[in-house]
SERO-4910 file (N, C-alpha, C, O; in steps of 0.05 Angstrom, whole numbers):
BEGIN
 pado doro    nc1    nc2    nc3   cac1   cac2   cac3    cc1    cc2    cc3    oc1    oc2    oc3
  Met    A    106    310    732    123    315    710    121    293    688    126    298    665
  Ser    A    112    268    696    110    247    677     89    252    655     90    240    634
  Ala    A     69    269    662     48    274    643     55    297    623     40    302    605
  Glu    A     79    310    628     86    332    610     94    321    583    103    298    580
  Lys    A     91    338    563     98    331    536    128    328    533    142    346    542
  Pro    A    138    307    521    167    303    518    180    326    503    167    339    486
  Ala    A    205    332    509    219    353    494    220    347    465    220    324    456
  Arg    A    219    368    449    217    365    420    241    349    409    237    333    390
  Asn    A    265    353    420    288    339    409    287    309    415    300    293    401
  Glu    A    272    301    435    269    273    441    251    258    422    251    233    421
  Gln    A    234    273    408    214    261    391    219    266    361    205    256    344
  Thr    A    241    281    355    246    289    328    271    277    317    292    277    330
  Val    A    269    266    293    293    256    279    298    275    256    282    279    238
  Val    A    322    287    256    330    307    236    351    294    218    372    285    227
  Leu    A    345    292    192    363    281    173    372    302    153    362    325    153
  Asp    A    392    295    137    399    312    114    387    300     89    375    278     90
  Ala    A    391    313     66    378    303     42    388    275     35    373    258     24
  Ile    A    414    270     40    425    243     33    413    222     51    407    200     42
  Gly    A    409    229     77    397    209     95    369    202     87    361    179     88
  Val    A    353    222     78    326    217     69    326    199     45    309    180     43
  Glu    A    345    203     27    346    187      2    355    159      9    344    139     -2
  Asn    A    375    156     26    385    129     33    364    112     48    363     88     44
  Leu    A    347    125     64    326    110     78    302    106     61    284     91     69
  Gly    A    301    119     38    278    115     20    252    126     32    231    113     29
  Ile    A    254    148     46    230    159     60    208    166     40    212    180     20
  Glu    A    184    156     46    160    163     31    137    169     51    136    157     72
  Thr    A    120    188     44     98    195     62     72    195     47     71    199     22
  Val    A     50    192     62     23    195     52      7    211     73     15    212     96
  Gln    A    -14    223     64    -30    239     83    -50    221     97    -63    204     85
  Ala    A    -52    225    123    -74    213    138   -100    225    128   -103    249    127
  Glu    A   -120    208    122   -144    219    110   -169    204    121   -167    181    129
  Glu    A   -191    218    120   -216    206    128   -229    192    103   -235    206     83
  Thr    A   -233    167    105   -244    152     82   -265    132     93   -270    130    117
  Ala    A   -278    119     74   -296     97     81   -280     73     91   -261     65     77
  Phe    A   -287     63    114   -271     40    126   -289     16    125   -311     15    136
  Glu    A   -279     -5    112   -295    -29    108   -286    -52    125   -262    -56    130
  Lys    A   -305    -67    135   -299    -92    148   -305   -115    128   -327   -117    117
  Thr    A   -285   -132    124   -288   -152    102   -283   -180    113   -270   -184    134
  Ile    A   -293   -199     97   -287   -227    101   -271   -236     77   -280   -234     54
  Phe    A   -248   -247     82   -231   -255     59   -235   -285     54   -237   -301     72
  Ala    A   -236   -291     28   -239   -319     20   -226   -324     -7   -223   -305    -23
  Leu    A   -217   -348    -12   -207   -355    -38   -229   -368    -54   -247   -381    -43
  Gly    A   -228   -363    -80   -249   -374    -97   -239   -381   -125   -215   -382   -130
  Glu    A   -258   -385   -143   -251   -393   -170   -272   -382   -189   -295   -380   -183
  Val    A   -262   -376   -214   -281   -366   -234   -295   -390   -246   -283   -410   -253
  Glu    A   -322   -387   -249   -338   -408   -262   -358   -394   -281   -364   -371   -278
  His    A   -367   -410   -301   -387   -399   -319   -415   -401   -306   -419   -417   -289
  Thr    A   -433   -384   -315   -460   -384   -304   -475   -407   -315   -468   -420   -335
  Cys    A   -498   -414   -302   -513   -437   -309   -526   -434   -336   -533   -454   -349
  Asn    A   -531   -409   -345   -545   -406   -371   -527   -396   -393   -536   -386   -413
  Ser    A   -500   -400   -389   -481   -390   -409   -473   -411   -429   -459   -405   -448
  His    A   -482   -436   -425   -472   -458   -441   -490   -463   -465   -514   -468   -461
  Thr    A   -479   -464   -489   -494   -471   -514   -477   -490   -530   -452   -490   -528
  Val    A   -490   -506   -547   -476   -525   -565   -487   -522   -593   -509   -512   -598
  Leu    A   -470   -530   -612   -478   -529   -640   -480   -557   -650   -463   -574   -645
  Ser    A   -502   -563   -665   -506   -589   -677   -519   -585   -705   -529   -563   -712
  Ser    A   -520   -607   -720   -532   -606   -747   -559   -621   -747   -562   -641   -734
  Arg    A   -577   -610   -763   -603   -623   -765   -603   -646   -785   -620   -663   -785
  Ile    A   -582   -647   -802   -580   -668   -822   -553   -681   -820   -533   -669   -813
  Pro    A   -552   -707   -828   -525   -720   -829   -511   -711   -854   -523   -703   -874
  Gly    A   -484   -714   -854   -469   -706   -877   -439   -705   -870   -429   -720   -853
  Arg    A   -425   -686   -883   -397   -682   -877   -390   -652   -878   -404   -637   -892
  Ile    A   -369   -645   -863   -361   -617   -862   -346   -610   -888   -327   -623   -895
  Ile    A   -356   -589   -902   -342   -580   -926   -329   -552   -922   -313   -543   -939
  Glu    A   -337   -537   -902   -325   -511   -895   -325   -508   -865   -344   -515   -851
  Val    A   -303   -495   -855   -300   -490   -826   -294   -460   -823   -275   -449   -835
  Gly    A   -311   -447   -807   -308   -418   -804   -298   -409   -776   -293   -385   -772
  Ile    A   -294   -428   -758   -285   -420   -731   -271   -444   -718   -275   -467   -725
  His    A   -255   -437   -698   -239   -458   -685   -240   -454   -654   -249   -433   -644
  Glu    A   -231   -474   -640   -230   -473   -611   -213   -449   -602   -191   -445   -612
  Gly    A   -224   -434   -583   -210   -410   -573   -219   -384   -586   -212   -362   -577
  Asp    A   -235   -386   -608   -245   -362   -621   -271   -353   -607   -285   -368   -594
  Phe    A   -277   -327   -611   -302   -316   -602   -322   -315   -625   -314   -312   -648
  Thr    A   -347   -319   -618   -368   -318   -639   -392   -302   -629   -396   -298   -605
  Ala    A   -407   -292   -648   -432   -278   -642   -456   -294   -653   -453   -308   -672
  Lys    A   -478   -290   -640   -502   -305   -648   -508   -299   -677   -510   -276   -686
  Gly    A   -513   -321   -693   -519   -318   -722   -495   -321   -740   -499   -323   -764
  Asp    A   -471   -320   -729   -447   -324   -747   -448   -352   -759   -456   -371   -746
  Ile    A   -439   -355   -784   -437   -381   -797   -411   -394   -788   -389   -384   -793
  Leu    A   -414   -416   -775   -391   -430   -763   -381   -453   -780   -357   -459   -779
  Ala    A   -398   -465   -795   -390   -488   -812   -411   -493   -833   -434   -483   -831
  Arg    A   -403   -508   -854   -422   -515   -875   -421   -546   -878   -400   -558   -880
  Val    A   -446   -558   -878   -448   -587   -878   -461   -595   -905   -483   -586   -912
  Glu    A   -447   -613   -919   -458   -624   -944   -476   -648   -937   -467   -667   -923
  Ser    A   -501   -648   -947   -520   -669   -940   -512   -695   -954   -498   -695   -974
  Arg    A   -521   -717   -943   -517   -743   -955   -538   -749   -976   -536   -769   -990
  Gln    A   -557   -732   -979   -577   -736  -1000   -564   -732  -1027   -546   -715  -1030
  Pro    A   -572   -747  -1047   -560   -745  -1074   -567   -718  -1087   -588   -707  -1081
  Gly    A   -550   -709  -1104   -554   -684  -1118   -529   -676  -1132   -508   -686  -1126
  Asp    A   -531   -657  -1151   -508   -648  -1166   -509   -617  -1169   -521   -607  -1188
  Pro    A   -497   -602  -1151   -482   -613  -1128   -501   -622  -1105   -524   -615  -1106
  Pro    A   -490   -636  -1086   -507   -645  -1064   -517   -620  -1048   -502   -600  -1047
  Pro    A   -540   -621  -1036   -550   -598  -1020   -532   -595   -995   -520   -614   -986
  Phe    A   -531   -571   -984   -515   -566   -960   -532   -547   -942   -551   -535   -950
  Val    A   -522   -545   -917   -535   -528   -898   -513   -513   -882   -493   -525   -875
  Asp    A   -518   -488   -877   -499   -472   -860   -507   -474   -831   -530   -471   -823
  Leu    A   -487   -480   -814   -492   -481   -786   -484   -455   -773   -462   -445   -775
  Lys    A   -504   -442   -759   -500   -415   -748   -498   -417   -718   -509   -435   -705
  Ser    A   -483   -398   -706   -478   -398   -678   -504   -393   -662   -520   -375   -669
  Pro    A   -510   -410   -642   -534   -407   -627   -532   -384   -606   -553   -377   -594
  Gly    A   -508   -373   -602   -506   -352   -582   -478   -339   -583   -461   -348   -598
  Asp    A   -475   -318   -567   -449   -305   -565   -431   -321   -545   -440   -334   -527
  Gly    A   -405   -319   -550   -387   -330   -530   -361   -341   -542   -353   -335   -564
  Leu    A   -347   -356   -525   -321   -367   -531   -324   -397   -538   -337   -412   -523
  Val    A   -312   -405   -560   -313   -433   -568   -293   -448   -550   -268   -443   -552
  Ile    A   -302   -466   -532   -284   -479   -514   -279   -508   -523   -261   -521   -512
  Arg    A   -295   -518   -542   -290   -545   -552   -301   -546   -581   -322   -536   -587
  Ser    A   -286   -559   -598   -294   -561   -626   -287   -588   -638   -264   -597   -636
  Asp    A   -307   -601   -650   -303   -626   -666   -308   -621   -695   -313   -639   -711
  Val    A   -307   -595   -703   -312   -588   -731   -286   -588   -746   -269   -571   -742
  His    A   -283   -608   -764   -258   -611   -780   -266   -615   -809   -286   -629   -815
  Leu    A   -251   -604   -827   -258   -607   -855   -259   -636   -864   -239   -651   -860
  Gly    A   -281   -644   -875   -285   -671   -885   -295   -690   -864   -301   -713   -871
  Ala    A   -298   -681   -839   -307   -699   -818   -337   -706   -822   -352   -689   -830
  Pro    A   -344   -731   -815   -373   -738   -818   -389   -725   -796   -379   -719   -774
  Val    A   -415   -720   -802   -433   -707   -783   -457   -724   -780   -470   -733   -799
  Asp    A   -464   -729   -754   -489   -743   -748   -508   -722   -735   -499   -703   -722
  Ala    A   -533   -727   -739   -553   -708   -730   -554   -706   -699   -563   -686   -689
  Asp    A   -546   -726   -685   -547   -726   -656   -520   -719   -643   -516   -722   -619
  Lys    A   -501   -709   -659   -474   -704   -649   -470   -674   -643   -478   -657   -659
  Glu    A   -458   -668   -619   -451   -640   -613   -425   -634   -627   -405   -648   -624
  Leu    A   -425   -612   -643   -402   -604   -658   -384   -583   -645   -360   -584   -646
  Leu    A   -397   -564   -632   -383   -542   -618   -396   -537   -591   -420   -541   -587
  Glu    A   -379   -528   -572   -388   -520   -546   -380   -491   -542   -357   -484   -545
  Ile    A   -400   -474   -534   -395   -445   -532   -403   -436   -504   -424   -444   -494
  Leu    A   -387   -419   -492   -393   -407   -466   -395   -377   -469   -378   -363   -480
  Asp    A   -418   -366   -460   -421   -337   -458   -409   -328   -432   -420   -332   -410
  Leu    A   -386   -314   -434   -371   -306   -410   -374   -276   -405   -357   -264   -391
  Ser    A   -394   -263   -416   -398   -235   -411   -403   -229   -381   -397   -208   -371
  Thr    A   -415   -249   -368   -418   -249   -339   -408   -276   -328   -416   -297   -339
  Val    A   -392   -276   -307   -383   -301   -296   -391   -302   -267   -400   -282   -255
  Trp    A   -388   -325   -255   -392   -329   -227   -365   -332   -213   -347   -345   -224
  Ile    A   -363   -320   -190   -340   -325   -173   -350   -341   -149   -367   -331   -134
  Val    A   -341   -365   -146   -349   -382   -124   -328   -381   -102   -306   -393   -106
  Ala    A   -333   -368    -80   -314   -365    -58   -321   -385    -36   -344   -389    -29
  Gln    A   -300   -397    -25   -304   -416     -3   -303   -401     24   -282   -394     34
  Val    A   -327   -395     35   -330   -378     59   -333   -397     83   -347   -417     82
  Pro    A   -319   -390    106   -323   -405    130   -353   -406    138   -367   -386    136
  Gln    A   -362   -429    145   -391   -432    151   -401   -415    173   -424   -406    173
  Asn    A   -383   -408    193   -392   -392    215   -395   -362    208   -404   -346    224
  Gln    A   -386   -355    183   -389   -328    174   -410   -325    152   -415   -303    142
  Ala    A   -422   -347    144   -441   -347    122   -466   -331    129   -481   -323    111
  Ser    A   -472   -328    154   -497   -315    162   -498   -285    154   -519   -274    153
  Val    A   -475   -273    150   -474   -244    143   -480   -240    113   -485   -217    105
  Leu    A   -480   -262     98   -484   -259     69   -513   -255     62   -530   -271     68
  Thr    A   -519   -232     50   -547   -226     41   -546   -219     12   -525   -210      2
  Glu    A   -568   -222     -2   -569   -217    -31   -561   -188    -37   -570   -170    -24
  Gly    A   -542   -186    -56   -533   -159    -64   -509   -149    -49   -498   -128    -55
  Leu    A   -500   -164    -28   -477   -156    -12   -452   -153    -31   -447   -172    -46
  Pro    A   -438   -131    -30   -416   -127    -49   -391   -142    -40   -387   -148    -17
  Ala    A   -374   -148    -59   -348   -160    -54   -328   -149    -74   -335   -142    -97
  Arg    A   -303   -147    -65   -281   -138    -82   -266   -162    -91   -256   -178    -75
  Ile    A   -264   -166   -117   -252   -190   -129   -226   -182   -143   -224   -162   -157
  Lys    A   -206   -199   -138   -180   -196   -152   -173   -223   -165   -173   -243   -151
  Val    A   -168   -223   -191   -160   -247   -205   -130   -244   -211   -123   -230   -229
  Pro    A   -112   -258   -196    -83   -254   -199    -73   -258   -227    -54   -245   -235
  Ala    A    -86   -275   -242    -77   -280   -269    -80   -256   -287    -67   -254   -308
  Leu    A    -97   -237   -279   -102   -213   -295    -90   -188   -283    -96   -166   -292
  Gly    A    -74   -191   -262    -61   -167   -250    -74   -160   -223    -89   -176   -211
  Asp    A    -68   -136   -214    -77   -126   -188   -103   -111   -188   -112   -100   -168
  Glu    A   -116   -110   -211   -141    -94   -213   -163   -107   -196   -167   -131   -195
  Asp    A   -178    -89   -182   -201    -98   -166   -227    -97   -182   -230    -78   -198
  His    A   -245   -116   -179   -271   -116   -192   -292   -119   -171   -289   -134   -151
  Met    A   -314   -105   -175   -336   -106   -155   -357   -126   -165   -366   -125   -188
  Ala    A   -366   -144   -147   -386   -164   -153   -407   -163   -131   -403   -151   -110
  Glu    A   -430   -176   -136   -452   -178   -117   -459   -207   -111   -458   -224   -128
  Phe    A   -465   -211    -85   -472   -238    -76   -499   -246    -87   -519   -231    -86
  Leu    A   -500   -271    -98   -525   -282   -108   -538   -302    -89   -560   -298    -80
  Arg    A   -523   -323    -83   -534   -344    -65   -511   -362    -56   -489   -361    -66
  Leu    A   -518   -379    -37   -499   -400    -29   -500   -424    -47   -520   -428    -61
  Ala    A   -479   -439    -48   -478   -464    -63   -497   -484    -51   -506   -481    -28
  Thr    A   -504   -504    -66   -524   -524    -57   -513   -542    -35   -529   -553    -20
  Thr    A   -487   -546    -34   -475   -564    -14   -451   -550     -1   -439   -531    -12
  Ala    A   -445   -559     23   -422   -548     38   -400   -569     40   -405   -593     36
  Asp    A   -376   -560     46   -353   -577     50   -350   -582     80   -339   -564     94
  Ala    A   -359   -604     90   -359   -610    119   -331   -612    129   -325   -604    152
  Glu    A   -313   -624    114   -286   -628    123   -271   -602    125   -257   -597    145
  Ala    A   -274   -584    106   -260   -558    107   -275   -537    123   -264   -517    131
  Gly    A   -300   -543    129   -316   -524    144   -324   -499    129   -328   -478    140
  Thr    A   -327   -501    102   -333   -479     85   -358   -485     68   -367   -508     66
  Ile    A   -369   -463     57   -391   -466     38   -386   -446     15   -377   -424     20
  Gly    A   -394   -454     -9   -390   -437    -32   -409   -413    -32   -433   -416    -28
  Ala    A   -398   -390    -36   -414   -365    -38   -411   -355    -67   -388   -351    -76
  Ile    A   -433   -352    -81   -432   -346   -110   -437   -316   -114   -456   -305   -104
  Phe    A   -418   -304   -128   -420   -275   -135   -421   -272   -166   -406   -286   -180
  Ala    A   -438   -255   -175   -440   -249   -204   -421   -226   -210   -422   -205   -197
  Leu    A   -405   -229   -231   -385   -209   -238   -385   -204   -268   -381   -222   -284
  Pro    A   -391   -179   -277   -388   -173   -306   -360   -178   -315   -340   -174   -300
  Asn    A   -357   -187   -340   -331   -195   -351   -327   -183   -378   -326   -197   -398
  Pro    A   -324   -156   -380   -320   -144   -406   -294   -154   -419   -273   -157   -406
  Gly    A   -296   -159   -445   -273   -171   -459   -269   -200   -454   -252   -213   -466
  Met    A   -286   -212   -437   -285   -241   -431   -257   -250   -424   -248   -272   -433
  Arg    A   -242   -234   -408   -215   -241   -401   -214   -262   -379   -195   -277   -377
  Met    A   -235   -262   -362   -235   -282   -340   -245   -308   -352   -266   -309   -366
  Arg    A   -231   -329   -345   -237   -355   -356   -243   -375   -334   -231   -373   -312
  Pro    A   -261   -394   -338   -266   -414   -317   -241   -428   -308   -223   -435   -324
  Gly    A   -239   -431   -281   -216   -444   -270   -195   -425   -259   -178   -433   -243
  Met    A   -197   -399   -266   -178   -380   -255   -183   -376   -225   -206   -376   -216
  Arg    A   -161   -374   -210   -164   -369   -181   -172   -340   -176   -166   -322   -192
  Ala    A   -187   -336   -154   -196   -309   -147   -193   -304   -118   -195   -322   -101
  Glu    A   -186   -279   -111   -184   -271    -83   -208   -253    -77   -213   -232    -91
  Val    A   -224   -260    -57   -250   -247    -52   -250   -233    -25   -244   -246     -5
  Ser    A   -256   -207    -25   -260   -192      0   -289   -184      2   -297   -165    -11
  Ile    A   -304   -198     18   -333   -193     21   -336   -169     41   -328   -171     64
  Ile    A   -349   -148     32   -353   -124     48   -378   -128     66   -400   -124     57
  Ser    A   -373   -136     91   -396   -142    109   -407   -117    122   -430   -116    129
  Ser    A   -391    -96    125   -401    -70    136   -382    -48    126   -360    -52    117
  Lys    A   -392    -23    129   -378      0    119   -384     25    136   -407     30    142
  Arg    A   -363     39    145   -365     64    159   -352     86    144   -330     83    133
  Asn    A   -364    109    143   -353    132    129   -338    151    148   -342    150    173
  Ser    A   -321    168    137   -306    188    151   -289    176    174   -290    187    197
  Val    A   -275    155    169   -257    143    188   -229    150    182   -220    146    159
  Leu    A   -214    162    201   -186    169    197   -169    144    197   -169    129    217
  Ser    A   -155    139    176   -139    115    174   -113    121    159   -110    141    145
  Ile    A    -94    102    163    -67    104    150    -60     76    141    -71     57    150
  Pro    A    -40     74    123    -30     48    115    -17     34    139     -4     46    156
  Arg    A    -21      8    141    -10     -8    163     20     -7    165     31     -8    187
  Val    A     33     -4    142     63     -3    142     74     20    157     97     20    166
  Ala    A     57     42    161     67     65    176     67     61    206     81     75    220
  Leu    A     52     41    215     49     37    244     73     22    255     82      2    244
  Gln    A     85     33    277    109     22    290    103     16    319     82     24    330
  Gly    A    122      2    332    119     -5    361    103    -30    366     93    -43    347
  Asp    A    101    -37    391     86    -61    399     58    -53    407     51    -29    405
  Arg    A     42    -72    416     14    -66    421     10    -46    444    -11    -32    444
  Ser    A     29    -44    462     26    -26    485     37      2    478     34     21    494
  Asn    A     51      5    456     64     30    450     65     34    419     85     32    407
  Arg    A     42     41    409     39     45    380     47     74    374     39     93    388
  Phe    A     62     78    352     69    105    344     74    106    314     78     85    301
  Val    A     74    130    303     81    134    274    100    158    273    104    173    293
  Phe    A    112    162    250    128    185    245    114    203    224    104    193    204
  Ile    A    112    229    230    100    247    212    121    268    204    139    274    219
  Arg    A    118    279    180    136    300    171    132    325    188    110    334    193
  Asp    A    155    337    197    153    361    213    140    383    197    145    386    173
  Tyr    A    123    399    210    107    419    196    123    443    187    113    458    170
  Glu    A    148    446    197    163    470    189    192    464    180    204    480    166
  Leu    A    203    442    188    231    436    182    233    415    159    219    395    159
  Gln    A    250    420    140    255    402    119    272    378    129    290    382    145
  His    A    265    354    120    280    330    127    278    323    156    296    310    167
  Ala    A    258    332    170    254    326    199    228    311    202    208    317    189
  Phe    A    228    291    220    205    274    224    200    270    254    219    265    269
  Val    A    175    272    262    167    273    290    154    246    297    135    237    283
  Arg    A    163    234    319    150    210    329    125    217    345    126    233    363
  Val    A    102    206    337     77    213    349     63    188    359     58    169    343
  Pro    A     56    186    385     41    163    395     12    164    384      1    185    382
  Val    A      1    141    378    -26    140    367    -42    118    381    -30     99    393
  Val    A    -68    120    379    -86    100    389   -100     88    364   -111    103    348
  Ile    A   -100     62    361   -111     50    337   -138     37    343   -144     30    366
  Gly    A   -154     35    322   -180     21    324   -179     -4    308   -162    -22    312
  Ala    A   -198     -7    289   -200    -31    273   -178    -32    252   -168    -11    243
  Thr    A   -171    -56    244   -151    -60    223   -165    -76    201   -179    -96    206
  Glu    A   -161    -67    176   -174    -80    154   -156    -78    130   -149    -57    120
  Gly    A   -148   -102    120   -131   -103     96   -105    -89    102    -91    -96    121
  Asp    A    -98    -70     85    -72    -56     88    -75    -29    102    -57    -13    102
  Arg    A    -98    -24    116   -102      1    129   -110     -3    159   -122    -24    165
  Val    A   -104     17    175   -111     15    204   -124     41    212   -116     63    204
  Glu    A   -145     38    228   -160     62    238   -144     75    260   -133     62    278
  Ile    A   -143    102    260   -130    118    281   -152    133    296   -166    150    284
  Thr    A   -154    128    322   -175    141    338   -164    165    353   -180    182    363
  Ala    A   -138    167    357   -126    190    371    -97    192    363    -83    172    358
  Gly    A    -87    217    362    -58    222    357    -53    236    331    -32    249    328
  Leu    A    -70    234    311    -66    246    285    -89    263    277   -111    261    287
  Leu    A    -84    281    258   -104    297    246   -105    293    216    -84    286    204
  Pro    A   -127    296    203   -128    294    174   -108    313    161   -106    336    168
  Gly    A    -93    303    142    -73    319    129    -45    315    139    -26    323    126
  Asp    A    -41    303    163    -14    297    173      0    278    153    -12    259    143
  Glu    A     25    285    146     40    269    127     54    246    142     74    251    157
  Val    A     45    222    139     54    199    155     75    184    138     71    179    114
  Val    A     98    177    151    119    163    137    110    133    134    102    120    153
  Thr    A    112    124    110    106     96    104    132     80     99    142     67    117
  Asn    A    142     82     75    168     70     69    190     84     85    192    109     84
  Gly    A    206     69    100    227     81    116    220     86    145    237     94    161
  Ala    A    195     81    152    186     86    180    201     67    200    208     76    221
  Tyr    A    205     42    192    219     23    210    247     32    215    257     31    238
  Ala    A    261     42    194    288     51    198    290     76    215    309     79    230
  Leu    A    270     94    213    270    118    229    268    111    259    279    126    275
  Ala    A    255     89    265    252     82    294    279     75    307    281     76    331
  Phe    A    299     70    290    325     63    301    346     84    293    370     78    295
  Ala    A    337    107    284    356    127    275    365    147    296    379    165    291
  Gly    A    356    143    322    363    161    343    352    189    338    328    192    331
  Lys    A    369    209    341    361    236    336    368    245    307    364    269    300
  Gly    A    378    226    292    384    233    264    413    241    259    430    238    276
  Ser    A    418    251    235    445    258    226    450    288    227    471    297    220
  Ala    A    430    304    236    433    333    237    423    343    264    408    328    278
  Ser    A    429    368    271    421    379    297    395    394    295    391    410    276
  Leu    A    377    388    314    351    402    314    355    431    320    342    448    308
  Lys    A    374    437    338    379    466    345    388    481    320    378    503    315
  Glu    A    407    469    305    417    483    281    396    486    260    394    507    247
  Ala    A    379    466    257    357    468    237    337    489    245    328    504    228
  Leu    A    331    491    271    312    512    280    324    540    278    311    559    270
  Asp    A    350    542    285    364    568    283    363    578    254    358    602    249
  Ala    A    369    560    235    369    568    207    341    575    197    338    593    181
  Ala    A    321    560    207    294    564    197    282    590    208    267    604    194
  His    A    288    597    234    275    619    247    292    644    248    282    667    251
  Gly    A    318    641    245    336    665    245    343    674    273    354    696    276
  His    A    337    659    294    345    666    321    351    640    336    342    618    328
  Pro    A    367    642    359    378    618    371    357    602    387    337    613    397
  His    A    362    576    389    345    558    404    362    541    423    386    539    419
  Asn    A    349    529    443    362    510    460    364    482    446    351    478    426
  Glu    A    380    465    458    383    438    446    357    422    446    353    405    429
  Asp    A    338    428    464    313    414    465    292    425    445    270    414    444
  Gly    A    300    446    430    282    457    410    266    481    419    253    493    403
  Thr    A    268    488    445    254    512    454    270    537    447    294    536    443
  Glu    A    256    560    445    269    585    439    284    595    463    275    593    486
  Met    A    308    606    458    324    618    480    312    644    490    302    660    474
  Ser    A    312    648    516    304    674    528    327    693    525    350    686    518
  Ala    A    322    719    531    343    739    529    366    733    548    389    737    542
  Glu    A    359    723    572    379    716    592    396    693    582    421    693    586
  Glu    A    383    673    570    398    650    559    417    658    537    439    647    534
  Val    A    407    676    519    424    685    497    449    700    508    471    696    499
  Ala    A    445    717    529    467    732    541    486    714    554    511    717    552
  Ala    A    476    693    569    494    674    582    510    658    562    533    652    567
  Ala    A    498    651    540    512    636    519    535    652    507    554    640    497
  His    A    533    679    508    554    696    498    573    707    519    588    725    514
  Gly    A    572    695    544    590    703    565    582    727    581    598    738    595
  Gly    A    557    737    579    548    761    593    540    755    621    542    732    630
  Asn    A    531    776    636    523    772    664    493    773    667    483    779    689
  Gly    A    479    768    646    450    768    648    439    785    626    450    787    604
  Gly    A    416    798    632    403    814    612    414    842    611    406    857    592
  Gly    A    432    852    630    442    879    630    463    883    609    473    864    597
  His    A    471    909    605    491    915    585    514    932    597    529    943    581
  Asp    A    517    933    624    538    949    636    562    930    639    563    913    656
  His    A    583    935    622    606    917    622    631    932    634    653    924    627
  Gly    A    627    953    652    649    969    661    669    953    678    692    959    677
  Asp    A    660    933    693    677    918    710    685    891    698    697    874    712
  Ser    A    678    887    673    682    860    661    712    854    660    719    830    659
  Gly    A    730    875    659    758    870    657    770    860    683    793    850    682
  Asn    A    756    862    705    767    853    731    757    826    739    760    818    763
  Gly    A    745    812    721    735    785    728    757    766    734    780    770    726
  Pro    A    751    744    748    771    724    755    786    713    731    810    708    732
  Leu    A    771    708    709    785    697    685    805    717    674    826    709    665
  Thr    A    798    743    675    816    763    664    842    764    681    864    766    670
  Val    A    839    764    708    862    765    726    880    741    721    904    743    720
  Phe    A    868    717    719    884    693    715    900    694    689    923    687    688
  Leu    A    887    704    668    901    706    642    924    726    644    945    722    632
  Ala    A    920    749    659    941    769    661    965    758    676    988    763    667
  Ile    A    961    743    698    983    732    713    998    712    696   1023    711    696
  Thr    A    983    695    682    996    675    665   1014    688    644   1036    679    639
  Cys    A   1004    708    631   1019    722    611   1045    735    623   1066    735    610
  Gly    A   1043    746    648   1066    758    661   1087    738    666   1111    743    662
  Val    A   1080    715    677   1099    694    683   1113    685    658   1138    681    657
  Leu    A   1098    681    636   1110    672    611   1130    693    600   1150    686    589
  Leu    A   1123    719    604   1141    740    595   1168    740    610   1189    743    599
  Val    A   1166    736    637   1190    735    654   1208    712    645   1232    715    643
  Leu    A   1195    688    641   1211    665    633   1224    670    606   1247    661    601
  Leu    A   1210    683    588   1221    688    561   1246    707    563   1266    702    550
  Leu    A   1244    728    580   1266    747    583   1290    734    597   1313    741    592
  Ala    A   1285    716    616   1307    704    631   1321    681    617   1342    673    625
  Ser    A   1309    671    596   1320    647    582   1348    652    571   1364    633    573
  Pro    A   1356    675    560   1384    679    550   1404    677    572   1426    665    568
  Phe    A   1398    688    595   1418    687    617   1421    658    627   1443    650    635
  Val    A   1400    643    627   1402    615    635   1420    600    617   1437    584    626
  Phe    A   1417    604    590   1433    589    571   1462    597    573   1479    580    570
  Arg    A   1469    623    578   1497    632    581   1510    619    606   1532    609    605
  Ala    A   1495    619    628   1506    607    652   1512    578    648   1533    568    658
  Arg    A   1495    563    634   1500    535    628   1524    532    610   1539    512    612
  Ala    A   1529    551    591   1552    550    572   1578    553    587   1597    539    581
  Lys    A   1580    573    606   1604    578    621   1611    554    639   1634    546    642
  Ala    A   1590    542    650   1595    519    667   1606    496    650   1612    475    661
***
């Protein structure tokens, strides 16, 4: 008997609309998706080695016009400043200083009237159209890193959006004290929103399996020896069924399900923990099934047989011969009781008169 499937009412929580709203019940479908095994690491945005350019003047002089400032973007060939030569002339000769490349001006010493020497750097420009993400990976996991290995990057300063990057190479030195080594990933940076120094969260995708049935981890309830989820009942509104499951790998916010669910099952996510302590709910499974099917059910959710229906209505089974039903023990008892009450009622006036004379 221990291997038999538990009664439906023991596994089903039936709520009303208010209960569903108060518990904040939300569901998602169990689905077959690509399941990734990842290595998580923290990192930082850095500029690439060939992104750095500087602006300088070929002649000494002074700044007489300024066309750009620190924090501005520039394109190659833009006129950034005009330098008046120290050579005599009326007016003195001048030269336009043009941007050597595209990028963000991160440092500027170009100020109106400032002197200019031929060996002085005036502007520093970074091309941030592509950046490097340098993640600190545990050294014992560095062996899985191969050129082109993908990683999912999140930069918290820019929101929750994920960006895909590719592994380039390891850093030249490792951190012996922390036991990590830098792993460099190249990441396109449209709009140049990522800036050097920003923190990054890196999930390196070391392997990938397709068509794996998985659900959000928040839906999983119970301890390691008794894992279960709640799914929406396939026929009853506001009813949720507790289903034991077998789990596989866990990755990020999802967990693999190897047994217990089918694709398309609606799994409770938000509110699942509260359902585990809701007992049988706030409504009756029997009443919900009776209303849904239009015929009576037992308390355990099974359909009533003809004999059970007749017994529930006081019959003697499945037959319809009620000729002797008036002679049953209950009928005789009720008749005697009514007779005694009638005699007492008729005798009461005489009793009161006798007491009055006395």
